[in-house]
N, C-alpha and C positions, 0 to 999 in steps of 0.2 A: 393983589395977587387974586386971580380967580380959583374958587373952591366948588367943587360939583359934588352932587349927590346921585347915587346911582342905587335903585331899588329892585330886587328879583323877588316877586311874590309868587310862590309855587303852592300846590296842593299840600306839601309836606313842610317846606321851610320858608322863611322869609329873611332875605339876605340885604343887608344896607351896607354901603361903603362911600366914604368922602374921600375924595382925592384933590390934589393940588394940580397946577398947571403942568407939572413934570411928570402927573400920573403916579405920584408917591401917595401911598395910602396913609391917611390921617386918622381915620377911625373906621371900624366895621362893626357890625353886629349880625348874629346868627340867632334866630329863635324860630320855634315851631309855629306854623301857622294856624293849626288847630281848627280848621275850617271857618275861620274868621279872618280874612284878609285885611280888612279895614282896621279891625283891633290889633291885628299883628304890625301892620305898618304904623299905627299911632305908638304902640308899645317901642317899637324899634326907633322911631324917632326920638322918643324921650330918653332912651338909653344912650343913643349916639350923640344927643346933645350933650349929655353928661361929660362924654370923652372928648369934647372939643373945647377950645379956649372960649371964653365968654364973646371975645371980640370977632369970632369968625362968622363970616356972612356968607351963605350959600348963593353962588352966582347963577347957578343953573341945575337941572336935574333931568334924569331920565328913568324910565321904567321898562321892565320886561317881566315875563312869567306870565302864568295863567291868569293873573288879575291885573295885567299890564294896563289896561285901559281906565279901569278902576282907580288904580293908584296914580296913574298919570293925571286923572282929574283931581285928585285927592292933593296931591302935591304940586300941581301946576306944571307939570313936566313939559319941557320943550321937545323931548324925544321919547317916543313910546315904539319898542320894537319887538317883534316875536323873539321867541329864543334862539331860533335858526338864524335870523338876522343878526342878532346880537353876537352869536358865536364867531 
């Protein structure tokens, strides 16, 4: 089964979601960015990892938001889209 990670990093909040092939949300995390997008993503990844079974392996990822390019590099995202395109 393929599992995907999506991250939206904005100036106010950072949101992470993990979904399966059927678009079922397996885990999600909402936290304040606090002007530190890299740290917010790192915190979010640690928190979301705690919510997933240990055998889960992420197959792909994408990022959006004001820090989408930075986040895309950080997680090795296959997809990096602006908020407009993501909607």
